C-alpha positions in Angstrom: -40.9 -205.4 -95.1 -37.8 -206.1 -93.0 -35.5 -205.4 -96.0 -37.1 -202.1 -96.8 -37.1 -201.1 -93.2 -33.4 -201.8 -93.0 -32.7 -199.9 -96.2 -34.6 -196.8 -94.8 -32.6 -196.9 -91.5 -29.4 -197.2 -93.5 -30.2 -194.2 -95.6 -31.2 -191.8 -92.8 -27.9 -192.5 -91.0 -25.7 -191.7 -94.0 -24.0 -188.3 -93.6 -24.3 -186.5 -96.9 -22.1 -183.5 -97.8 -24.0 -180.2 -97.9 -24.9 -179.0 -101.4 -22.5 -176.4 -102.7 -23.2 -174.4 -105.9 -20.6 -174.8 -108.5 -19.1 -171.4 -109.2 -16.5 -170.4 -111.8 -13.8 -168.9 -109.6 -10.3 -169.7 -111.0 -8.5 -169.4 -114.3 -8.8 -173.1 -114.8 -12.6 -172.8 -114.3 -12.7 -170.2 -117.0 -12.0 -172.9 -119.5 -15.6 -174.2 -119.1 -16.8 -171.0 -120.8 -15.2 -172.0 -124.1 -15.1 -169.3 -126.7 -16.3 -166.0 -125.2 -18.1 -163.1 -126.8 -18.7 -159.9 -124.9 -21.8 -157.9 -126.0 -21.9 -154.5 -124.3 -23.4 -151.0 -124.8 -20.3 -148.8 -124.6 -16.5 -149.0 -124.8 -15.2 -149.6 -121.2 -18.3 -151.7 -120.2 -16.3 -154.8 -121.2 -13.2 -153.7 -119.2 -15.0 -152.9 -116.0 -17.0 -156.1 -116.0 -14.9 -158.7 -117.6 -11.3 -157.8 -118.5 -10.0 -160.3 -116.0 -12.1 -163.1 -117.3 -11.1 -162.3 -120.9 -7.4 -162.0 -120.0 -7.5 -165.4 -118.2 -9.3 -167.0 -121.2 -6.7 -165.7 -123.6 -4.0 -167.2 -121.4 -5.9 -170.4 -121.6 -5.8 -170.1 -125.4 -9.6 -169.7 -125.6 -11.1 -167.5 -128.4 -12.4 -164.1 -127.2 -14.1 -161.2 -129.0 -15.9 -158.1 -127.8 -18.7 -156.1 -129.4 -19.9 -152.7 -128.3 -23.2 -151.3 -129.7 -22.0 -147.7 -129.5 -18.8 -145.7 -129.6 -19.6 -144.0 -126.3 -19.5 -140.5 -127.8 -22.4 -139.2 -125.6 -20.5 -140.1 -122.4 -18.7 -137.9 -119.9 -15.0 -137.0 -120.0 -12.7 -136.9 -117.0 -11.1 -133.7 -118.2 -12.4 -131.6 -121.0 -9.0 -130.1 -121.6 -7.4 -133.5 -122.2 -10.3 -135.4 -123.7 -12.7 -133.0 -125.5 -16.3 -134.2 -125.8 -16.3 -132.9 -129.3 -13.8 -135.6 -130.2 -15.0 -138.3 -127.8 -16.1 -140.7 -130.5 -12.5 -141.0 -131.8 -11.0 -140.9 -128.4 -13.1 -143.7 -127.0 -12.6 -145.8 -130.2 -8.9 -145.5 -129.7 -9.2 -146.3 -126.0 -11.3 -149.4 -126.7 -8.5 -150.8 -129.0 -5.8 -150.0 -126.4 -7.8 -151.7 -123.6 -8.3 -154.8 -125.6 -4.7 -154.9 -126.6 -3.7 -154.7 -122.9 -5.4 -158.0 -122.3 -4.4 -159.5 -125.7 -7.9 -159.6 -127.2 -7.4 -159.2 -130.9 -11.1 -159.1 -132.0 -13.1 -156.0 -131.1 -16.1 -154.4 -132.9 -17.7 -151.0 -132.4 -21.1 -150.7 -134.0 -22.6 -147.4 -135.2 -25.7 -147.2 -132.9 -26.3 -143.9 -131.1 -24.9 -143.7 -127.6 -27.4 -143.1 -124.8 -30.2 -143.5 -127.4 -30.5 -147.2 -127.9 -34.2 -147.0 -127.1 -34.6 -145.0 -130.3 -33.4 -147.7 -132.7 -35.1 -150.6 -134.5 -34.9 -153.6 -132.2 -35.2 -156.1 -135.1 -32.3 -154.4 -136.9 -29.8 -154.6 -134.0 -30.9 -158.2 -133.1 -30.2 -159.2 -136.7 -26.8 -157.5 -136.6 -25.9 -159.2 -133.3 -27.1 -162.6 -134.6 -24.8 -162.2 -137.6 -21.8 -161.5 -135.4 -22.7 -164.3 -133.1 -23.0 -166.7 -136.0 -19.7 -165.6 -137.4 -17.8 -165.9 -134.2 -19.6 -169.0 -132.8 -19.2 -168.4 -129.1 -19.9 -170.9 -126.4 -20.6 -168.1 -123.9 -21.8 -164.5 -124.1 -21.0 -161.9 -121.4 -23.3 -158.9 -121.0 -25.2 -157.1 -118.3 -27.8 -158.6 -116.1 -31.3 -157.3 -117.0 -31.3 -154.2 -114.8 -28.0 -153.1 -116.2 -26.4 -152.5 -112.7 -26.5 -148.7 -113.0 -30.1 -148.7 -114.4 -28.8 -147.3 -117.7 -31.3 -147.9 -120.4 -28.6 -148.8 -122.9 -27.3 -151.5 -120.5 -30.7 -153.0 -120.1 -31.4 -153.1 -123.8 -28.1 -154.6 -124.8 -28.7 -157.3 -122.2 -32.1 -158.1 -123.6 -30.9 -158.0 -127.2 -27.9 -160.2 -126.5 -30.1 -162.8 -125.0 -32.6 -162.6 -128.0 -29.8 -162.8 -130.5 -28.3 -165.8 -128.8 -31.6 -167.6 -129.0 -32.1 -166.6 -132.7 -28.6 -167.9 -133.6 -29.9 -171.4 -132.9 -26.7 -172.3 -131.1 -26.3 -173.7 -127.6 -24.8 -170.6 -126.0 -24.7 -169.8 -122.3 -25.4 -166.1 -121.6 -24.1 -164.5 -118.4 -25.0 -161.1 -117.0 -22.6 -158.9 -114.9 -23.9 -158.1 -111.5 -23.2 -155.9 -108.5 -22.8 -158.0 -105.3 -24.1 -157.2 -101.9 -20.5 -157.6 -100.6 -19.0 -155.1 -103.0 -21.9 -152.6 -102.6 -21.5 -152.6 -98.8 -17.7 -152.4 -99.0 -17.4 -149.6 -101.5 -20.4 -149.2 -103.9 -22.7 -147.3 -101.6 -20.1 -144.8 -100.6 -18.9 -144.4 -104.2 -22.5 -143.8 -105.3 -22.9 -141.0 -102.8 -19.8 -139.3 -104.1 -19.8 -140.1 -107.8 -23.4 -141.2 -108.6 -22.1 -144.4 -110.2 -25.6 -146.0 -110.2 -26.9 -142.8 -111.8 -30.1 -144.2 -113.3 -31.4 -146.0 -110.2 -31.6 -145.4 -106.4 -29.9 -148.7 -105.7 -28.6 -151.5 -107.9 -30.1 -154.9 -107.8 -27.7 -156.9 -105.5 -26.7 -160.5 -105.6 -24.9 -162.4 -102.8 -21.6 -163.8 -104.0 -22.7 -167.2 -102.8 -25.6 -167.1 -105.4 -23.7 -166.1 -108.5 -22.5 -168.4 -111.3 -19.2 -166.7 -112.0 -17.1 -165.1 -109.2 -13.7 -164.9 -110.8 -11.0 -164.1 -108.3 -8.3 -162.3 -110.3 -4.7 -163.5 -109.9 -2.0 -160.9 -109.4 -0.8 -161.2 -113.1 -4.3 -160.9 -114.4 -4.8 -157.8 -112.1 -1.8 -156.2 -113.8 -3.3 -156.7 -117.2 -6.8 -155.4 -116.1 -5.2 -152.4 -114.5 -3.6 -151.5 -117.8 -6.9 -152.0 -119.6 -8.6 -149.7 -117.1 -5.9 -147.1 -117.6 -6.3 -147.3 -121.3 -9.9 -145.9 -120.8 -8.3 -142.7 -119.5 -11.1 -140.3 -120.5 -13.4 -142.3 -118.2 -11.2 -143.5 -115.4 -8.5 -141.0 -114.7 -10.6 -138.8 -112.5 -11.4 -141.8 -110.2 -7.8 -142.7 -109.8 -7.1 -139.3 -108.1 -9.7 -139.8 -105.4 -9.4 -142.2 -102.4 -12.9 -143.7 -102.9 -12.3 -143.8 -106.6 -9.2 -145.8 -106.0 -11.3 -148.2 -103.9 -13.7 -148.6 -106.8 -10.9 -149.4 -109.2 -9.3 -151.8 -106.8 -12.6 -153.6 -106.2 -12.9 -154.2 -109.9 -9.5 -155.8 -109.8 -10.4 -158.3 -107.1 -13.5 -160.1 -108.5 -15.8 -160.2 -111.5 -19.2 -161.6 -110.9 -21.9 -162.8 -113.3 -25.2 -164.8 -113.1 -26.4 -167.2 -115.8 -29.3 -165.7 -117.6 
């Protein structure tokens, strides 16, 4: 009894460090993601959400590939005179390739599914296609949207669900991460930007995550910011309008500071 009483007293007087969640923050931390595959709904989703992570991974000599379910041909255009909606499919396909080239990603795939209408296609079909691409590339990590899709876009929500299902069906040990909007970014620029540009167009307010609670909060270095900026500029039909507005510039700058994901 004396022994155990002494042991108890010793334990309660030990000062233990507070628990801190391990978060992927640095380029060195990115190595833990291994081979990375992005699975997104539209060309430019990958750049907004993860161009910095991908650029850092490439510099680390990790394998990276990106897949988009659509060619984004039902999207908007910043300037009809410069980027006609009639030719948007070809324009965005070209921009997708240029954006990936800006961060040195050599493998990019645009699938044939209808933009803004992913809820009309056969789920089994696209999951089979995604599973085939996953099996062929053999990623350790998949990057996609968190389940609400940030903006509430149905295409974003569905590609998130299908990426997770395909990862499971591939019978591989793959970690799937979903891009999120953080409370900090929303308060700093997102709310104001939404009022002006309706960036969360399919929801009143995005689901928010505190930076302290996410699994990836990659803080882009200056050289990685340069690469991501070039990738953003490559999607000119989508981004050029924002770059001309003070709040639009704040949105673009915020995307260059941090990229945040949760593990799904």
